[in-house]
C-alpha positions as CSV (number, residue, x, y, z in Angstrom):
1,M,53.6,207.6,-16.9
2,K,53.9,206.3,-13.1
3,A,50.2,208.1,-12.6
4,V,48.6,206.4,-15.0
5,Y,50.3,202.7,-14.1
6,I,49.1,203.3,-10.1
7,W,45.5,204.0,-11.6
8,Q,45.7,201.0,-14.2
9,N,46.6,198.9,-10.9
10,Y,44.1,200.6,-8.9
11,W,41.4,198.7,-10.6
12,V,43.2,195.2,-10.3
13,Y,42.7,196.0,-6.7
14,L,38.9,196.7,-7.1
15,C,38.4,193.4,-8.6
16,K,40.1,191.8,-6.0
17,S,37.8,193.7,-3.6
18,S,34.8,192.0,-4.6
19,S,36.3,188.5,-3.3
20,L,36.9,190.1,-0.2
21,N,33.6,191.2,0.6
22,R,32.3,187.7,-0.3
23,N,34.7,186.5,2.3
24,K,32.7,188.5,4.8
25,K,29.8,187.0,3.9
26,F,31.5,183.4,3.8
27,V,33.8,183.8,6.7
28,A,32.6,186.4,9.0
29,K,29.4,185.8,9.2
30,P,29.6,181.8,10.2
31,C,32.2,183.1,12.5
32,A,29.9,185.8,14.0
33,I,27.1,183.3,14.5
34,A,29.4,180.4,16.1
35,L,30.2,183.2,18.7
36,N,26.5,183.8,19.0
37,I,26.5,187.0,17.7
38,Q,22.9,187.9,16.5
39,A,21.9,190.5,13.7
40,N,19.8,192.3,16.4
41,G,19.6,195.6,15.8
42,P,17.9,198.8,17.3
43,Q,14.2,198.5,18.2
44,I,12.2,198.9,15.3
45,A,10.0,202.2,15.3
46,P,6.0,201.3,15.3
47,P,4.4,201.2,11.9
48,N,2.8,204.7,11.2
49,A,2.1,206.3,7.5
50,I,2.2,209.6,8.4
51,L,5.4,209.8,10.0
52,E,6.8,207.7,7.7
53,K,6.1,210.2,5.1
54,V,7.3,213.0,6.8
55,F,10.8,210.8,7.6
56,T,11.1,209.9,4.0
57,A,10.0,212.6,2.0
58,I,10.4,215.9,4.4
59,T,12.9,215.5,7.2
60,K,14.8,213.1,9.2
61,H,14.8,215.7,12.3
62,P,11.6,217.4,12.6
63,D,12.0,221.0,14.1
64,E,9.7,222.0,17.1
65,K,6.8,223.4,14.9
66,R,6.3,220.4,13.1
67,L,6.5,218.1,16.2
68,E,3.7,220.2,17.6
69,G,1.7,219.8,14.5
70,L,2.1,216.4,14.0
71,S,0.9,215.8,17.8
72,K,-2.2,217.5,17.0
73,Q,-2.7,215.3,13.7
74,L,-2.0,212.2,15.4
75,D,-3.4,212.9,18.8
76,W,0.4,212.0,20.2
77,D,2.4,213.7,22.8
78,V,5.5,215.5,21.5
79,R,7.9,213.1,23.2
80,S,6.3,210.1,21.8
81,I,6.7,211.6,18.4
82,Q,10.3,212.6,19.2
83,R,10.7,208.7,20.1
84,W,9.6,207.7,17.0
85,F,11.8,209.6,15.1
86,R,14.4,208.2,17.0
87,Q,13.9,204.9,16.7
88,R,13.4,205.6,12.9
89,R,16.7,206.9,12.3
90,N,18.3,204.4,14.5
91,Q,16.5,201.3,12.7
92,E,18.8,202.5,9.8
93,K,22.1,201.7,11.4
94,P,24.0,198.3,10.8
95,S,23.1,195.3,13.3
96,T,26.0,194.1,15.8
97,L,26.2,191.2,13.1
98,T,27.1,193.3,10.4
99,R,29.6,195.6,12.7
100,F,31.5,192.4,13.4
101,C,31.8,191.3,9.9
102,E,33.0,194.7,8.7
103,S,35.2,194.5,11.7
104,M,36.8,191.4,10.7
105,W,37.2,192.3,7.1
106,R,39.4,195.3,8.3
107,F,41.3,193.4,10.7
108,S,41.8,190.8,8.2
109,F,43.2,193.7,5.8
110,Y,45.1,195.3,8.0
111,L,46.9,191.9,9.6
112,Y,47.9,191.1,6.1
113,V,49.3,194.4,4.8
114,F,50.9,195.0,7.8
115,T,52.5,191.9,8.0
116,Y,53.5,192.5,4.2
117,G,55.2,195.6,5.1
118,V,57.5,194.3,7.9
119,R,58.4,191.4,5.6
120,F,59.3,194.1,2.9
121,L,60.7,196.3,4.8
122,K,63.0,194.4,7.1
123,K,65.1,193.3,3.7
124,T,65.7,196.9,3.0
125,P,68.8,199.1,3.7
126,W,66.9,202.1,4.7
127,L,64.5,200.3,7.6
128,W,68.0,200.6,9.3
129,N,69.2,203.4,8.2
130,T,66.8,206.3,7.2
131,R,69.4,207.8,4.9
132,H,69.4,205.3,2.5
133,C,66.0,206.9,1.8
134,W,67.9,209.9,-0.2
135,Y,71.2,208.4,-1.2
136,N,71.0,208.5,-5.1
137,Y,67.8,210.6,-4.9
138,P,65.5,210.7,-6.9
139,Y,67.4,208.0,-9.5
140,Q,66.2,204.9,-7.2
141,P,65.1,201.8,-8.7
142,L,61.1,200.7,-8.2
143,T,61.0,197.6,-7.3
144,T,57.7,195.0,-7.8
145,D,57.6,194.5,-3.8
146,L,57.6,198.5,-3.3
147,H,54.9,199.0,-5.9
148,Y,52.7,196.0,-4.8
149,Y,52.8,197.8,-1.4
150,Y,51.7,201.4,-2.7
151,I,49.4,200.0,-4.9
152,L,47.6,197.8,-2.0
153,E,47.8,201.3,0.1
154,L,46.3,203.9,-1.9
155,S,43.3,201.3,-3.2
156,F,42.2,200.7,0.2
157,Y,42.5,204.3,1.1
158,W,40.3,205.0,-1.8
159,S,37.9,202.5,-0.8
160,L,37.8,204.3,2.7
161,M,37.1,207.4,1.0
162,F,34.1,206.1,-1.2
163,S,32.3,203.9,1.8
164,Q,32.5,207.2,3.9
165,F,29.6,208.8,2.3
166,T,27.3,205.5,2.2
167,D,28.4,204.5,5.8
168,I,26.9,206.0,9.0
169,K,27.6,209.7,9.2
170,R,29.8,210.2,12.5
171,K,30.6,213.8,14.2
172,D,34.1,213.1,12.9
173,F,33.2,212.9,9.3
174,G,35.3,216.1,8.3
175,I,38.2,214.8,10.3
176,M,38.2,211.2,8.7
177,F,37.6,212.8,5.2
178,L,40.7,215.1,5.4
179,H,42.6,212.2,6.7
180,H,41.5,210.0,3.8
181,L,42.1,213.1,1.4
182,V,45.6,213.8,2.7
183,C,46.8,210.0,2.6
184,I,45.8,209.2,-0.6
185,F,47.5,212.7,-2.1
186,L,50.3,211.8,0.3
187,I,50.8,208.2,-1.5
188,T,50.1,209.5,-4.8
189,F,52.8,212.4,-4.3
190,S,55.4,210.5,-2.9
191,Y,55.2,207.4,-5.6
192,V,55.2,210.1,-8.4
193,N,58.3,211.8,-7.0
194,N,59.9,208.8,-6.0
195,M,59.9,209.4,-2.4
196,A,58.6,205.8,-1.9
197,R,61.1,204.6,0.3
198,V,60.5,206.9,3.2
199,G,56.7,206.5,2.3
200,T,56.8,202.7,3.0
201,L,58.1,203.7,6.3
202,V,55.2,205.7,7.1
203,L,52.7,203.4,5.8
204,C,53.9,200.8,7.8
205,L,54.4,202.8,11.0
206,H,50.8,204.0,10.6
207,D,49.6,200.2,9.9
208,S,50.6,198.8,13.3
209,A,48.1,199.7,15.5
210,D,44.7,199.5,13.5
211,A,44.7,195.6,13.6
212,L,44.6,195.7,17.3
213,L,41.8,198.1,17.3
214,E,39.5,196.3,15.0
215,A,40.2,192.9,17.0
216,A,39.4,194.9,20.2
217,K,36.1,196.0,18.6
218,M,35.4,192.3,17.7
219,A,36.0,190.9,21.1
220,N,33.6,193.6,22.5
221,Y,30.8,192.6,19.8
222,A,31.5,188.8,21.2
223,K,31.2,189.9,24.9
224,F,34.7,188.6,25.4
225,Q,35.7,191.7,28.0
226,K,38.7,190.7,29.4
227,M,39.9,190.6,25.9
228,C,38.4,193.7,24.7
229,D,40.0,195.3,27.6
230,L,43.4,193.9,27.0
231,L,43.4,194.9,23.2
232,F,42.2,198.0,23.7
233,V,45.1,198.7,26.2
234,M,47.5,197.2,23.6
235,F,46.0,199.5,21.1
236,A,46.4,202.4,23.0
237,V,50.0,202.0,24.2
238,V,51.0,200.9,20.4
239,F,49.2,203.7,18.7
240,I,50.4,206.5,20.8
241,T,54.0,204.9,20.7
242,T,54.5,205.1,17.2
243,R,52.4,207.9,15.9
244,L,53.5,210.7,18.7
245,G,56.7,208.9,19.7
246,I,58.6,206.7,16.5
247,F,57.0,209.0,13.8
248,P,58.1,212.1,14.7
249,L,61.6,211.0,16.2
250,W,62.4,208.8,13.3
251,V,60.1,209.3,10.1
252,L,59.9,213.6,10.4
253,N,63.4,213.3,11.1
254,T,64.7,211.8,8.3
255,T,62.2,213.5,6.2
256,L,62.9,217.3,7.5
257,F,67.0,217.1,8.3
258,E,68.4,214.1,6.8
259,S,67.0,215.0,3.6
260,W,67.9,218.8,3.7
261,E,71.4,217.6,4.3
262,I,71.8,214.8,1.4
263,V,69.5,216.3,-1.2
264,G,68.4,219.8,-0.1
265,P,65.3,221.1,-0.2
266,Y,63.0,221.6,-3.2
267,P,59.7,222.5,-4.4
268,S,58.3,218.6,-3.8
269,W,60.1,218.6,-0.3
270,W,58.1,221.3,1.4
271,V,54.7,219.9,-0.2
272,F,55.5,216.1,1.4
273,N,56.8,217.5,4.3
274,L,53.8,219.7,4.9
275,L,51.5,216.8,4.3
276,L,53.4,214.7,6.8
277,L,53.1,217.3,9.3
278,L,49.2,217.4,8.8
279,I,49.1,213.7,9.6
280,Q,51.0,214.2,12.6
281,G,48.5,217.0,13.6
282,L,45.5,214.2,13.0
283,N,47.6,211.7,15.0
284,C,47.5,214.3,17.9
285,F,44.0,214.9,17.5
286,W,43.3,211.1,17.7
287,S,45.7,210.2,20.6
288,Y,43.8,212.7,22.7
289,L,40.5,210.7,21.8
290,I,42.1,207.4,22.7
291,V,43.2,209.4,26.3
292,K,39.8,210.6,26.5
293,I,38.0,207.3,26.2
294,A,40.5,205.4,28.5
295,C,39.6,208.2,31.4
296,K,36.2,207.7,30.9
297,A,36.7,204.1,30.8
298,V,38.6,204.3,34.2
299,S,36.2,206.8,35.7
300,R,33.1,204.1,35.3
301,G,35.1,201.3,36.2
302,K,35.5,202.9,40.0
303,A,32.0,202.1,39.9
304,G,31.9,198.7,38.4
305,K,33.3,196.8,35.5
306,W,35.1,199.3,33.1
307,N,34.8,199.1,29.2
308,P,36.8,201.3,27.2
309,L,35.0,200.2,24.1
310,H,31.6,200.6,25.8
311,V,31.2,204.4,26.5
312,S,28.0,205.4,25.9
313,K,27.0,209.5,25.0
314,D,30.8,209.6,23.7
315,D,31.8,211.8,20.6
316,R,31.3,209.3,17.9
317,S,28.2,207.4,18.8
318,D,26.4,206.0,15.8
319,I,23.3,205.2,17.9
320,E,21.0,208.3,19.3
321,S,20.0,207.4,23.2
322,S,17.9,209.3,25.7
323,S,18.2,209.3,29.3
324,D,14.6,210.4,30.2
325,E,12.9,207.8,27.8
326,E,12.3,204.2,27.5
327,D,12.5,203.5,23.6
328,S,10.9,200.1,24.3
329,E,7.7,202.1,25.3
330,P,5.3,202.3,22.2
331,P,4.0,205.8,21.5
332,G,1.3,206.9,23.7
333,K,-0.8,210.0,24.1
334,N,-0.1,210.6,27.9
335,P,3.7,212.0,28.8
336,H,3.9,210.2,32.1
337,T,3.3,207.0,30.6
338,A,7.3,207.2,29.7
339,T,9.6,205.3,32.1
340,T,13.0,206.5,32.7
341,T,16.4,204.5,31.8
342,N,19.4,204.3,33.5
343,G,21.1,206.8,31.7
344,T,23.0,204.9,29.1
345,S,21.1,203.9,26.4
346,G,17.7,203.1,25.2
347,T,18.7,200.9,22.4
348,N,19.1,197.4,24.0
349,G,22.6,197.5,24.4
350,Y,23.3,198.6,20.9
351,L,25.6,201.5,21.7
352,L,28.6,199.9,20.6
353,T,32.5,201.0,20.1
354,G,31.0,204.7,19.1
355,S,34.2,206.3,19.8
356,C,36.2,204.0,18.7
357,S,35.4,203.2,15.6
358,M,38.3,205.2,14.2
359,D,39.8,204.6,10.7
360,D,42.8,205.2,10.2
């Protein structure tokens, strides 16, 4: 019955989410415009019927043999054709304005759900003494506030799961898919098995850093560099402290040892802890990425201004770039007409928050 109940309430959330999407248009967009954030995307590829047909009907990534055939057919050099396909692929990426609106919507949700979680948990005994998570288990009452908290979180992770297939494909697509899948199964599993008390601790702890990341991204889009740097440092400290410190020492301690002492191991206990350990493995992976981004930013800062959210050619870059071509140069017949860039990006500064686009 709990599983049926949780799915019924999920559809209620979907109805509410449509109004949140409208807020992206009527709240986030005016804020972006007020901050002079324009809907500027990467440079538009020059119109070409033959290349467009290949791009839409055959492949977006032509191999060397096809490139040579197109070069002979159009009397273009191969490099110009490669540039056209790169520009055409980047053309489908969202603009800075769209990214700002998306980050503002996520910031609003993360801030709300974390605030709600803190307000709810500070009234509960298991926040102050985790052994209360297991007293009288599994005959623990399910309160309205706890139920709402679970429904809200589960619905959000389902939305992330579905939207991942329509958003930009990033290099860590598999890791993010695994993360969303584990989270959905973990939330549902803990709800059905009445492990919701410790589940609320896991949820609130993992929500603590997300709003800071989205705020840093918004500051980056708005070109508030000092604020972006500060928010990123705050995010990194909170993320690593909560995921690599508090989570294993506080949450995993109660799920592995206190629960064993009070209620003893049982089949669901093994599954639950296995999922939590998998989440911890993902936390370690993302902490590594954050440290890697910070190291890149510091090394760049030795030569100039540091920007942790503007590291080009990172591991999760959304926009393809080239270090030996200038994308603003129109396709031409002669290879030597292409000029070189400074080695950052040929997309007019559109390469933003590549590796910091993590969604937990």
